[in-house]
Backbone as JSON Lines, residues from 0, in Angstrom:
{"i":0,"aa":"M","n":[20.13,130.48,-138.53],"ca":[18.89,130.44,-137.77],"c":[18.11,131.76,-137.85]}
{"i":1,"aa":"P","n":[18.75,132.92,-137.77],"ca":[17.99,134.18,-137.81],"c":[17.18,134.34,-139.1]}
{"i":2,"aa":"Q","n":[17.7,133.83,-140.21],"ca":[16.96,133.92,-141.47],"c":[15.63,133.17,-141.36]}
{"i":3,"aa":"D","n":[15.66,132.0,-140.74],"ca":[14.45,131.21,-140.57],"c":[13.45,131.95,-139.69]}
{"i":4,"aa":"D","n":[13.95,132.59,-138.63],"ca":[13.07,133.35,-137.74],"c":[12.42,134.51,-138.49]}
{"i":5,"aa":"D","n":[13.19,135.21,-139.29],"ca":[12.64,136.33,-140.07],"c":[11.58,135.83,-141.04]}
{"i":6,"aa":"E","n":[11.85,134.69,-141.63],"ca":[10.9,134.11,-142.59],"c":[9.59,133.77,-141.89]}
{"i":7,"aa":"V","n":[9.67,133.19,-140.72],"ca":[8.47,132.83,-139.95],"c":[7.7,134.08,-139.57]}
{"i":8,"aa":"I","n":[8.41,135.11,-139.14],"ca":[7.76,136.36,-138.75],"c":[7.06,136.98,-139.96]}
{"i":9,"aa":"R","n":[7.74,137.03,-141.09],"ca":[7.13,137.59,-142.31],"c":[5.89,136.8,-142.72]}
{"i":10,"aa":"K","n":[5.95,135.47,-142.6],"ca":[4.8,134.64,-142.95],"c":[3.62,134.97,-142.05]}
{"i":11,"aa":"R","n":[3.88,135.11,-140.75],"ca":[2.8,135.46,-139.82],"c":[2.23,136.82,-140.15]}
{"i":12,"aa":"Q","n":[3.09,137.78,-140.5],"ca":[2.62,139.12,-140.84],"c":[1.76,139.09,-142.11]}
{"i":13,"aa":"R","n":[2.17,138.31,-143.1],"ca":[1.37,138.18,-144.33],"c":[0.01,137.57,-144.03]}
{"i":14,"aa":"E","n":[0.0,136.52,-143.2],"ca":[-1.27,135.88,-142.84],"c":[-2.18,136.85,-142.09]}
{"i":15,"aa":"R","n":[-1.61,137.61,-141.16],"ca":[-2.38,138.58,-140.4],"c":[-2.92,139.68,-141.32]}
{"i":16,"aa":"A","n":[-2.1,140.14,-142.25],"ca":[-2.52,141.18,-143.18],"c":[-3.64,140.65,-144.08]}
{"i":17,"aa":"R","n":[-3.53,139.42,-144.53],"ca":[-4.57,138.83,-145.37],"c":[-5.88,138.71,-144.59]}
{"i":18,"aa":"L","n":[-5.79,138.28,-143.33],"ca":[-6.98,138.16,-142.49],"c":[-7.63,139.52,-142.28]}
{"i":19,"aa":"M","n":[-6.82,140.54,-142.01],"ca":[-7.37,141.88,-141.81],"c":[-8.02,142.41,-143.08]}
{"i":20,"aa":"A","n":[-7.45,142.12,-144.23],"ca":[-8.03,142.55,-145.5],"c":[-9.38,141.88,-145.72]}
{"i":21,"aa":"I","n":[-9.46,140.6,-145.42],"ca":[-10.73,139.87,-145.57],"c":[-11.77,140.43,-144.62]}
{"i":22,"aa":"L","n":[-11.4,140.65,-143.36],"ca":[-12.34,141.19,-142.39],"c":[-12.8,142.6,-142.79]}
{"i":23,"aa":"L","n":[-11.89,143.42,-143.28],"ca":[-12.27,144.75,-143.73],"c":[-13.23,144.68,-144.9]}
{"i":24,"aa":"G","n":[-12.97,143.78,-145.83],"ca":[-13.87,143.59,-146.98],"c":[-15.26,143.16,-146.54]}
{"i":25,"aa":"V","n":[-15.32,142.23,-145.59],"ca":[-16.61,141.78,-145.07],"c":[-17.34,142.94,-144.39]}
{"i":26,"aa":"F","n":[-16.61,143.75,-143.64],"ca":[-17.21,144.91,-142.96],"c":[-17.79,145.89,-143.98]}
{"i":27,"aa":"V","n":[-17.05,146.16,-145.05],"ca":[-17.52,147.09,-146.08],"c":[-18.78,146.55,-146.74]}
{"i":28,"aa":"V","n":[-18.79,145.28,-147.07],"ca":[-19.97,144.67,-147.7],"c":[-21.16,144.72,-146.74]}
{"i":29,"aa":"L","n":[-20.92,144.46,-145.47],"ca":[-21.98,144.52,-144.47],"c":[-22.56,145.94,-144.37]}
{"i":30,"aa":"M","n":[-21.69,146.94,-144.32],"ca":[-22.16,148.34,-144.25],"c":[-22.97,148.69,-145.5]}
{"i":31,"aa":"F","n":[-22.52,148.24,-146.65],"ca":[-23.23,148.5,-147.91],"c":[-24.61,147.85,-147.87]}
{"i":32,"aa":"A","n":[-24.68,146.61,-147.41],"ca":[-25.96,145.89,-147.35],"c":[-26.92,146.57,-146.36]}
{"i":33,"aa":"I","n":[-26.4,147.0,-145.23],"ca":[-27.24,147.68,-144.24],"c":[-27.76,149.0,-144.82]}
{"i":34,"aa":"T","n":[-26.91,149.73,-145.51],"ca":[-27.33,151.0,-146.11],"c":[-28.42,150.77,-147.14]}
{"i":35,"aa":"I","n":[-28.25,149.8,-148.0],"ca":[-29.26,149.49,-149.02],"c":[-30.57,149.07,-148.34]}
{"i":36,"aa":"A","n":[-30.48,148.25,-147.32],"ca":[-31.68,147.8,-146.61],"c":[-32.41,148.97,-145.97]}
{"i":37,"aa":"K","n":[-31.69,149.9,-145.38],"ca":[-32.31,151.08,-144.76],"c":[-32.97,151.95,-145.81]}
{"i":38,"aa":"M","n":[-32.35,152.08,-146.96],"ca":[-32.91,152.9,-148.02],"c":[-34.21,152.3,-148.56]}
{"i":39,"aa":"T","n":[-34.28,150.99,-148.65],"ca":[-35.49,150.35,-149.17],"c":[-36.62,150.36,-148.14]}
{"i":40,"aa":"V","n":[-36.3,150.35,-146.85],"ca":[-37.31,150.37,-145.8],"c":[-37.97,151.74,-145.72]}
{"i":41,"aa":"N","n":[-37.22,152.81,-145.96],"ca":[-37.75,154.17,-145.83],"c":[-38.6,154.61,-147.0]}
{"i":42,"aa":"R","n":[-38.71,153.83,-148.03],"ca":[-39.51,154.23,-149.19],"c":[-40.96,154.18,-148.9]}
């Protein structure tokens, strides 16, 4: 039984890590887009 519990925990950790990576990527793209937009407005 403990092996199954460890497997479930690892799966949840992988899913959480994947979600955090996606959210971080979206945040970076958003910051990049905002920076580009600000640069074009100030011209």
